C-alpha positions as CSV (number, residue, x, y, z in Angstrom):
1,M,85.9,106.4,103.9
2,R,84.6,110.0,103.9
3,A,83.8,111.6,100.6
4,L,86.0,114.7,100.0
5,W,84.0,116.0,97.1
6,S,80.5,115.3,95.6
7,G,79.1,116.5,92.3
8,A,78.8,115.4,88.7
9,L,81.3,113.7,86.4
10,S,80.5,115.1,83.0
11,F,81.4,113.9,79.5
12,G,79.5,115.3,76.5
13,L,75.9,116.0,77.7
14,I,76.0,113.1,80.2
15,N,76.3,114.0,83.9
16,I,77.0,111.2,86.4
17,P,76.5,111.9,90.1
18,V,79.7,110.9,91.9
19,S,81.8,111.3,95.0
20,L,85.6,111.5,95.3
21,Y,87.5,109.5,98.0
22,S,91.3,109.8,98.6
23,A,93.1,106.8,97.1
24,S,96.2,107.3,99.1
25,M,97.1,107.8,102.7
26,D,99.8,109.3,104.8
27,R,101.9,106.7,106.7
28,A,104.0,109.4,108.4
29,L,104.2,109.3,112.2
30,H,102.6,112.4,113.7
31,F,104.4,114.2,116.6
32,K,103.3,116.6,119.2
33,L,105.4,119.6,120.3
34,V,106.2,119.6,124.0
35,H,108.4,121.6,126.3
36,K,111.8,119.9,126.6
37,H,112.1,120.1,130.3
38,D,108.6,119.3,131.7
39,Q,106.9,117.8,128.6
40,C,103.9,120.1,128.8
41,P,102.2,120.3,125.4
42,I,102.8,123.3,123.2
43,G,99.6,124.8,121.6
44,Y,99.0,127.4,118.9
45,E,96.4,130.1,119.3
46,K,94.8,132.3,116.6
47,I,95.7,135.8,117.8
48,C,94.6,139.1,116.4
49,K,97.8,140.9,115.5
50,T,96.2,144.3,116.3
51,T,94.7,143.6,119.8
52,G,96.7,140.5,120.8
53,K,93.5,138.8,121.8
54,E,92.6,135.2,120.9
55,I,90.0,134.8,118.1
56,K,87.4,132.0,117.9
57,G,87.5,129.8,114.8
58,S,83.8,130.7,114.1
59,D,84.8,134.4,113.9
60,I,87.5,133.8,111.3
61,V,86.7,134.4,107.6
62,K,88.8,134.5,104.4
63,A,89.8,137.9,103.0
64,Y,91.5,139.1,99.8
65,E,93.7,142.2,99.9
66,L,93.3,144.5,97.0
67,P,96.2,146.6,95.5
68,S,94.8,149.6,97.4
69,G,95.3,147.7,100.7
70,A,91.5,147.4,101.3
71,Q,90.3,143.9,102.3
72,V,87.3,142.1,100.7
73,L,85.7,139.5,103.0
74,L,84.5,136.3,101.4
75,E,81.9,133.7,102.4
76,D,81.7,130.1,101.2
77,K,78.8,131.0,98.9
78,D,81.0,133.6,97.1
79,F,83.4,130.9,95.9
80,K,80.5,129.0,94.3
81,K,79.2,132.2,92.6
82,A,82.5,132.4,90.6
83,D,81.4,129.4,88.5
84,A,78.5,127.2,89.8
85,K,79.3,124.5,87.1
86,K,83.0,124.2,87.9
87,T,82.4,123.9,91.7
88,S,80.0,121.0,91.2
89,T,81.2,119.3,88.0
90,I,84.3,117.2,87.0
91,D,84.1,118.3,83.4
92,I,85.9,116.0,80.9
93,Q,87.0,118.3,78.1
94,S,89.1,116.0,76.0
95,F,90.7,112.5,75.8
96,A,94.4,111.5,75.4
97,G,96.8,108.6,75.9
98,V,98.2,108.4,79.4
99,E,101.7,108.1,77.9
100,E,101.3,111.6,76.5
101,I,101.2,113.1,80.1
102,D,104.7,113.8,81.5
103,P,104.9,112.2,85.0
104,I,106.0,115.6,86.5
105,Y,102.3,116.6,86.2
106,F,100.9,113.8,88.3
107,E,100.0,114.8,91.9
108,K,97.3,112.9,93.8
109,P,94.9,110.0,93.1
110,Y,91.2,109.8,94.1
111,Y,88.6,107.0,93.7
112,I,85.5,108.1,91.8
113,E,82.4,106.3,93.2
114,P,79.0,106.7,91.4
115,A,75.6,107.1,93.0
116,K,73.6,103.9,92.7
117,K,71.2,105.4,90.2
118,A,74.1,106.3,87.9
119,E,75.9,103.0,87.7
120,K,75.1,102.3,84.0
121,A,76.5,105.6,82.9
122,Y,79.6,105.0,85.0
123,V,80.2,101.6,83.5
124,L,79.7,103.0,80.0
125,L,82.4,105.6,80.5
126,R,84.8,103.2,82.2
127,E,84.5,100.5,79.5
128,A,84.7,103.1,76.7
129,L,87.9,104.5,78.2
130,K,89.3,101.0,78.6
131,D,88.5,99.9,75.0
132,A,89.9,103.2,73.6
133,N,93.0,103.0,75.9
134,K,92.5,106.7,76.7
135,V,92.2,108.9,79.8
136,G,89.8,111.8,80.1
137,I,91.3,115.3,80.8
138,A,89.0,117.2,83.1
139,T,88.8,120.3,85.3
140,F,87.0,120.8,88.5
141,V,87.1,123.0,91.6
142,M,88.0,121.7,95.1
143,R,89.0,123.8,98.2
144,E,88.5,127.0,96.3
145,K,91.0,126.1,93.6
146,E,90.6,124.9,90.1
147,K,92.2,121.5,89.5
148,L,93.3,119.7,86.4
149,A,92.8,115.9,86.3
150,A,93.2,112.7,84.3
151,I,90.2,110.2,84.6
152,R,91.6,106.7,84.1
153,V,90.5,103.1,84.6
154,M,91.9,101.0,87.5
155,G,90.1,97.6,87.6
156,D,86.4,98.2,88.1
157,A,87.1,101.8,89.4
158,L,87.4,105.1,87.7
159,L,90.4,106.9,89.2
160,L,90.8,110.7,89.2
161,V,94.5,111.6,89.2
162,Q,95.0,115.3,90.0
163,L,97.5,117.0,87.7
164,R,99.5,120.1,88.1
165,F,98.9,122.9,85.7
166,E,101.9,123.9,83.5
167,D,102.5,127.1,85.4
168,E,102.8,125.2,88.7
169,I,106.0,123.6,87.5
170,R,109.0,125.6,88.4
171,D,111.5,126.8,85.8
172,P,114.9,125.3,86.7
173,E,116.6,128.5,85.7
174,G,119.6,129.1,87.9
175,L,120.3,125.4,88.6
176,R,123.3,123.7,87.0
177,F,122.9,120.5,85.0
178,P,126.2,119.1,83.5
179,G,126.4,118.1,79.9
180,R,127.2,114.6,78.5
181,S,130.9,115.4,77.8
182,K,131.7,114.8,81.5
183,V,131.3,111.0,81.1
184,E,133.9,108.6,79.5
185,K,132.7,106.1,77.0
186,K,133.9,103.1,79.1
187,E,132.1,104.4,82.1
188,M,128.9,104.7,80.1
189,E,129.2,101.1,78.9
190,I,129.6,99.8,82.4
191,A,126.8,102.0,83.8
192,K,124.4,100.6,81.1
193,M,125.5,97.0,82.0
194,L,124.7,97.8,85.6
195,I,121.2,99.1,84.7
196,D,120.7,95.9,82.6
197,K,121.7,93.7,85.5
198,L,119.3,95.4,87.9
199,S,116.4,95.6,85.5
200,E,113.2,93.7,86.3
201,P,109.4,94.1,85.9
202,F,108.1,96.7,88.3
203,A,106.2,95.2,91.2
204,I,104.9,97.9,93.7
205,E,104.4,95.3,96.5
206,K,108.2,94.8,96.7
207,Y,108.7,98.3,98.0
208,K,107.9,99.2,101.6
209,D,108.3,102.2,103.9
210,T,110.8,100.6,106.2
211,Y,112.0,103.9,107.6
212,T,108.7,104.6,109.4
213,D,108.8,101.0,110.8
214,E,112.3,101.5,112.1
215,L,111.4,104.9,113.6
216,L,108.4,103.4,115.4
217,A,110.7,100.6,116.8
218,I,113.0,103.3,118.2
219,I,110.0,105.1,119.8
220,K,108.8,101.9,121.4
221,A,112.3,101.1,122.7
222,K,112.8,104.6,124.1
223,G,109.4,104.3,125.7
224,K,110.7,101.2,127.6
225,G,113.8,103.0,128.7
226,K,116.1,101.0,126.3
227,K,119.2,102.5,124.7
228,V,118.9,102.7,120.9
229,S,121.9,102.4,118.5
230,Q,122.0,103.9,115.1
231,K,121.1,101.6,112.2
232,G,123.1,102.0,108.9
233,D,126.0,104.3,108.0
234,V,125.9,107.7,106.5
235,P,127.2,107.2,102.9
236,T,130.5,108.7,101.8
237,Y,130.5,110.5,98.5
238,T,132.3,108.8,95.6
239,E,135.4,110.5,94.5
240,M,135.2,111.1,90.7
241,A,138.7,109.5,90.3
242,D,137.2,106.2,91.7
243,M,134.2,106.2,89.4
244,M,135.4,103.2,87.2
245,K,136.4,101.1,90.2
246,M,133.0,101.7,91.9
247,L,131.1,101.0,88.8
248,K,132.8,97.6,88.4
249,K,132.3,96.8,92.0
250,S,128.6,97.7,91.7
251,L,128.3,95.5,88.7
252,G,129.5,92.5,90.7
253,E,127.1,93.4,93.6
254,G,124.3,93.7,91.1
255,A,124.9,90.2,89.7
256,K,124.9,88.8,93.3
257,K,121.7,90.5,94.2
258,K,119.9,89.3,91.0
259,A,121.1,85.7,91.6
260,K,119.9,85.9,95.2
261,T,116.5,87.2,94.1
262,K,116.1,84.4,91.5
263,A,117.0,81.8,94.1
264,A,114.4,83.2,96.6
265,S,111.7,83.2,93.9
266,R,112.2,79.4,93.2
267,K,111.5,78.5,96.9
């Protein structure tokens, strides 16, 4: 794996040299854009909007437009000048229980790997976090943007989970969310029974991205000139008048599913 960031993981006056590696990967299929009729590839060029000429990547720099309309050109070293410590340090500022962090703030995980000479300090932080059942709340800068993060333990690894800042969460103003009065008492009772029937310990390995596999199968079939039929039906929306009937039917299906799962686990 390629390190995405290198610097120091800091808590108190201790600085641990570390590198960040992405802990997740994109399984999405990547497509090219081609001309429909002759399949020639479609490319994108960086064009100067004034002259219409193509510009080389090496000649492109970042610029910030001031209220006056003037543009200030920025180099890579300018971003470090803003705060040398923040651009090179994951600075743990406090500690908290992971249950205190609303899931809406979780964004992306990274593995934290220590330099060999810093393994003792790494283990010290990891074991202290584990014993205290806490996560470290830290800030750092990556890709010219300050990030908020939770440093937590996962096995023998320290994991940095990037968090969203409060002002990055959109206010739902303008959206409509119905109140509880819309639901009948009996409907609520059956809905809770359905939840109970389908409740089980969470096991991540049970859940797979089957859509990507199905899409890849279609691509391979089309590549061989085979005709492909649609899998699955588009769901029809439940009429509110049929709510009770569908809840009861779901309850029966849920019981069958649970019994089938238990039978499979005994084999």
